[in-house]
Structure formats: structure tokens, C-alpha cells
C-alpha positions as CSV (number, residue, x, y, z in Angstrom):
1,M,154.1,221.0,226.3
2,F,152.0,223.2,223.9
3,E,155.0,222.6,221.5
4,T,154.3,218.9,221.5
5,I,150.6,219.1,220.8
6,L,151.4,221.6,218.0
7,L,153.8,219.3,216.4
8,L,151.6,216.3,216.5
9,A,148.5,218.5,215.1
10,F,151.0,219.5,212.2
11,C,152.1,216.1,211.6
12,L,148.6,214.5,211.6
13,L,147.4,217.4,209.2
14,V,150.2,216.6,206.7
15,G,149.6,212.9,207.0
16,L,145.8,213.4,206.1
17,I,146.7,215.9,203.2
18,A,148.8,213.6,201.6
19,L,146.0,210.8,201.9
20,A,143.6,213.3,200.5
21,V,145.7,213.7,197.4
22,C,146.0,210.1,196.9
23,V,142.2,209.8,197.3
24,Y,142.0,212.7,194.7
25,L,144.2,211.0,192.2
26,A,142.2,207.9,192.4
27,V,138.8,209.3,191.9
28,S,139.9,211.6,189.2
29,G,141.4,208.8,187.3
30,L,144.9,210.0,187.2
31,L,146.0,207.1,189.3
32,F,147.4,205.0,186.5
33,T,149.4,207.5,184.7
34,L,153.1,207.6,185.4
35,D,152.8,210.8,186.9
36,G,150.0,209.8,189.0
37,L,151.9,206.6,190.1
38,L,155.0,208.7,191.3
39,L,152.7,211.2,193.0
40,V,151.0,208.7,194.9
41,L,154.2,206.9,195.9
42,I,155.8,210.4,197.1
43,C,152.5,211.3,199.3
44,L,152.2,207.9,200.8
45,T,156.0,208.1,201.5
46,I,155.6,211.6,203.3
47,G,152.3,211.1,204.9
48,G,153.6,207.8,206.2
49,I,156.7,209.4,207.8
50,F,154.5,212.0,209.4
51,V,151.7,209.7,210.6
52,L,154.4,207.4,212.1
53,N,155.7,210.3,214.4
54,V,152.1,210.5,215.9
55,A,152.0,206.8,216.1
56,W,155.4,206.6,217.9
57,S,154.0,209.2,220.2
58,V,151.1,207.3,221.1
59,Y,153.1,204.0,221.4
60,T,155.6,205.4,223.8
61,G,152.8,207.3,225.9
62,E,154.1,210.8,225.1
63,L,150.8,211.8,224.1
64,K,149.3,210.6,226.8
65,K,151.5,212.2,229.4
66,V,151.0,215.7,227.4
67,L,147.2,215.2,227.6
68,E,147.4,214.5,231.4
69,H,149.6,217.4,232.0
70,L,147.1,219.5,230.3
71,R,144.1,218.4,232.0
72,K,145.6,218.7,235.5
73,K,144.6,221.9,237.2
74,P,146.9,223.4,239.8
75,D,145.6,222.6,243.2
76,Q,144.6,226.0,245.2
77,S,145.0,224.3,248.6
78,E,148.8,223.4,248.2
79,P,151.1,225.4,250.9
80,T,153.0,228.0,249.8
81,S,156.7,227.8,249.6
82,S,157.3,230.5,252.3
83,P,155.1,230.6,255.2
84,S,153.4,233.6,256.3
85,V,154.9,235.4,259.2
86,E,152.3,236.7,261.5
87,S,152.9,239.7,263.7
88,A,153.6,239.3,267.6
89,S,151.6,241.6,269.9
């Protein structure tokens, strides 16, 4: 379960970094150069792939299951698998 959360957090981080690079290129004025256009195209493609992984996880309910599993605390009142043996006197 922890791997899934870590994977989705990494995918979201890569997607946000790719979007930040696109915003930086637009703000700095390098967007309408040939290098800027190609870099924006590459960043949007890579960012889209990683963000779609997170979106697919939300769509299929995988993220919800993982978060519910992490929120669920083990019940202390559950019976043990082997009953305790009382000594006869």
C-alpha cells in the first residue's frame, strides 16, 4: 500500500514539475522559439502521461481503496486465532 501512495505522489510531482517548466517558458518569453515549443511539447507529453496515471488510479478507485486501508485502524477487540487455555484446578 505504501508503494502505491509513493508511486502516485511521484507521478503527481513529475506532472507538476512539467507544468511548472511550461509556465516558466511562457513567462520568460521563450515559448515562441523553436526550442521553447519543442520543450513545451515534450513537457506536456511527459507530464500528461504521469498525471494520467494518477487520474486512472482515481477513476478505478485504487486510490480510494489505499486511503481507506491506511485510515482503518486494527480493532483491539478482535478475538485471537488461538483461544487461551485455562488451567483446570
